[in-house]
N, C-alpha and C positions, 0 to 999 in steps of 0.2 A: 559343686562339691567342696566343701571347706577344706582348707590346707590340713594335713594331719600333723598331730602334735609331734615335734621331733624328740625321737626316743634314743635311748643309750640301753642295748641289750647286754647285760652284765655277765651273761653266761650263755656262750655260744660253741657249738661243734660243727664248723661248717664244711668239715671234709666229708660228713654223711649227708650233707644238702647239695642240691642241683643250684646252677646258676639261676634257674626260674624261681626256685624257692627264696632265694636270696634277693633278687630282683624284686619279688613280692613283698619282702620284708622292707626293702627300701622304699618301694611305692607308698606302703602304708605307714612310713614313718622313722623307720630305723636308719639313723644318720651315724650312729657311732656302735660299736660291739667290742666286747672283750671275748677273745677267742681261748678257750681253756682246755688245757692239756687233759686227755680222756685216757680210757682203758681199752686194751686190745687183748686178744686171745694170746696166750704164752708170751709173756712180756719177757725181754731180756735187756741187758744193760745196752747193748747195740741198738736193738729196736726203740728203745726209749729215747735214745739220742736222735735217731732217724724221725722219730714221730716230732721230737722238738723242733727238729730243723724243718720239717715238711710244714709245721704250723707258721713258722717265722718266715720262712723262705718261698711258701708256695700259697698257703692260706691267706696270710696278711695281705700281700699284693693283689690277691683274687678279690678280696673285699673292697679294697680300694678301687679296683678296676670296676666293679659295679655299684659304686657310689657311697659305700659304707666305709667311713674311717674306722680302723681298727688296730688294737692293741692285743697283747697276749699275756697269759699266765701261764707259766710252765712248772710242773711239779709231778710228783709220783703218786697218781691215784692209789687208794687202798687196794682197789681191785687190779693193780698193774705193778705189784712190786715183784721185782725179779728175785729168782731163787738166789742168785750170786750177782755181785756188782753194784747194789744199791749205792754203797760209798763212791764207787766210780762215777756213778750218775751225778749223784750230789756234788762232787767235787768239780765236775764240768758246769754245774748250773751258773755261777756266778758270771761268767763270760756272756751269758744270754742277757744279762741285765744292763749291759753296755749299750748305749745308743737310744734308749728311751722308749723302744717299742714293746719291751717286755716290763711290765708294770707290776707284776704281782707273782708270788709262788702259789701254784695251785693246778688243779684241786687236789688237796690232800684231805686227811681225816679218817674216819673210820667208816667200814661198810658191814662187817660180819663181827668185827672186834678181834681180840685176842692179842696175844703178846707180839706177834710179827707186825700187825698193823700199827698197833701202838709205838713200837720202837720205831718203825719207818714215820709215824706221825712227828714224834718228837724230835727225831734227827732234823726234819725240814723244818720243825719251828725253831730249833736252835740256829739252823742256817738263817732263817728269815730274822730271827732276833739279832743275829750277828751282822747281817746286811742292811738292817734297818727296813725290811720289805713288807708289803702288805701281803696277806694271806686269803686265799679263797678255800674254805673249809667245807667239805663234803659231808652231809649228813645222809643216812640211807632212808629209803622207803619204809623197810622193814623195822618193827621195834624203835621207831625214831625217838621216842622220849627217853628210853634208857641209854641209847647210844649217844644223843645230845647231851645227856648229863655227864657222862665219862668224858665226851669231847671237852666239855667245858672245865672240867677238873684237869684234863691234861694241858689245855690252854693257860690255866692259872698257874700249873706247876712249870710250865716253860718259861715263864718270865717275859714273854712277847706282851708288848703294850695292848691291853684290851681293844683299843681304838684301832689297831693294825689287823684285826681278824675280821673277815666278813664270813658269817656262819651260814652257809647256803641252804636252800631246799627246807627252810623253816615252815612249820604249820602253826594252826591255831593253837596249839597245846605246847609248843616250843618256842615261839617267837617272843613271847614276853620276858622269859626267863634269859634269853639270849640279850635282849636290849637291857636288862636291868643290871647285867654283870659290865656292861660298858662295850660289848661287841657290836658291829654292824649286822643285820640280819638281811638275808636274800629270801624274798618270796618268789618261788618258781612256778610260772604259769604253764603247767604242763598237765596233760590229761591224768596221768598217775600220781601227780602231786596236788596241785592246786587250782581250783576251776576260778574263772575271772570274778564272778559273783561273790565268791568266799574271799577272794583277795581284797575287793573293793570294801566289804564288810570289816576286814582286818585293819585297813587303812583309815576308815571311819573312827574305827575304836581306839587305834594306837597313835594316829597322827602320822607325821612323815619324818620325824627325826631318826636318822641312822637306819632308815629303810630303803632297801633297794629291790627292785622289780626284775626278773629276767626270764627268759624263756627254756633255757637248757635244751633248745633245738637243735635236732642232729643226735640226740640220745634216745633212741627208740621212737615210738610213735608221739612224736611231740606236736605242738601247735605252732607254727611259723608266725601265726597272726595273734598268739596269745597276748603279747604285750600291748599290740596296738588296740585290740579288743577290749584289754582292761582299762587302758588309758581313755578310751571312749566311754566306757561304763562309769569311770570316776568323775568325768565331766558331767554326766547324766545325773550322778548322784549328788549333784549340786556342792560338790567339793571345790574349793578354791583352785584357780589356775596355778597358783603357786605350790599348793600341795602336789598337784598332779604332775607339775615339772620335776619337783623335788624327787618324787618317787620312780619316776619314769625316765629320768635323764640326769638332773643336777646332782643327786647324791652319789651315783655311781662315778661321775666325773670327779666329785669331792674325794670320794675314798680313794680312787686310783690316782689322785694328783694329777689330773689331766686338764691342762689349763687351755688348750688351743681349741 
């Protein structure tokens, strides 16, 4: 059996995965991962702080113990905006970015849209701009094109450098627009989002510049081997090893400025 391609999963929710799931991902090539803040029922400011602490203090060491080097992105998901205390949560976020293990703000963005989500998104973009952070941006499954257009408008209005935003969960109808305005685009290999063969077709058509593949494993009925399966199909599609490594590992490391 050939050695698996070394992979960087740029969007992972390990708190919903078993050790066996993570060991399987590692066996099939995932050597690095970005743990991304998630949503949970009835969020509060206190609950969000506990969520961030759990990701940094428990999930990062857990992944390391299982052989996966890991970093985190912390932010307020649009499905996790507290009724009160958002400003308090954001005021504590900068302390997490000390030490080099938290490398981006996210995931933030829009889910159903509306004033509350837009205000929370813009507040976080302002913080990211102030701190010169990278941002992981969520786009929803439903009505993706309309919400992506609005997200791109808000990103432009925020003044954040386009190169500091990874607009994730892109699909065939949104990825080109995301790239054309200077952002990075995430292709999520998830049963509800994008199948492996479709991702291969997009890479063939678009190339590898500013394109990042990830699994979103841990969010619903995901595919823990989606990234490995796609890497294998990319090789079988006669794409160069350089392109395969870019979209499955190197681009993520470059975007999140991870050099070790």
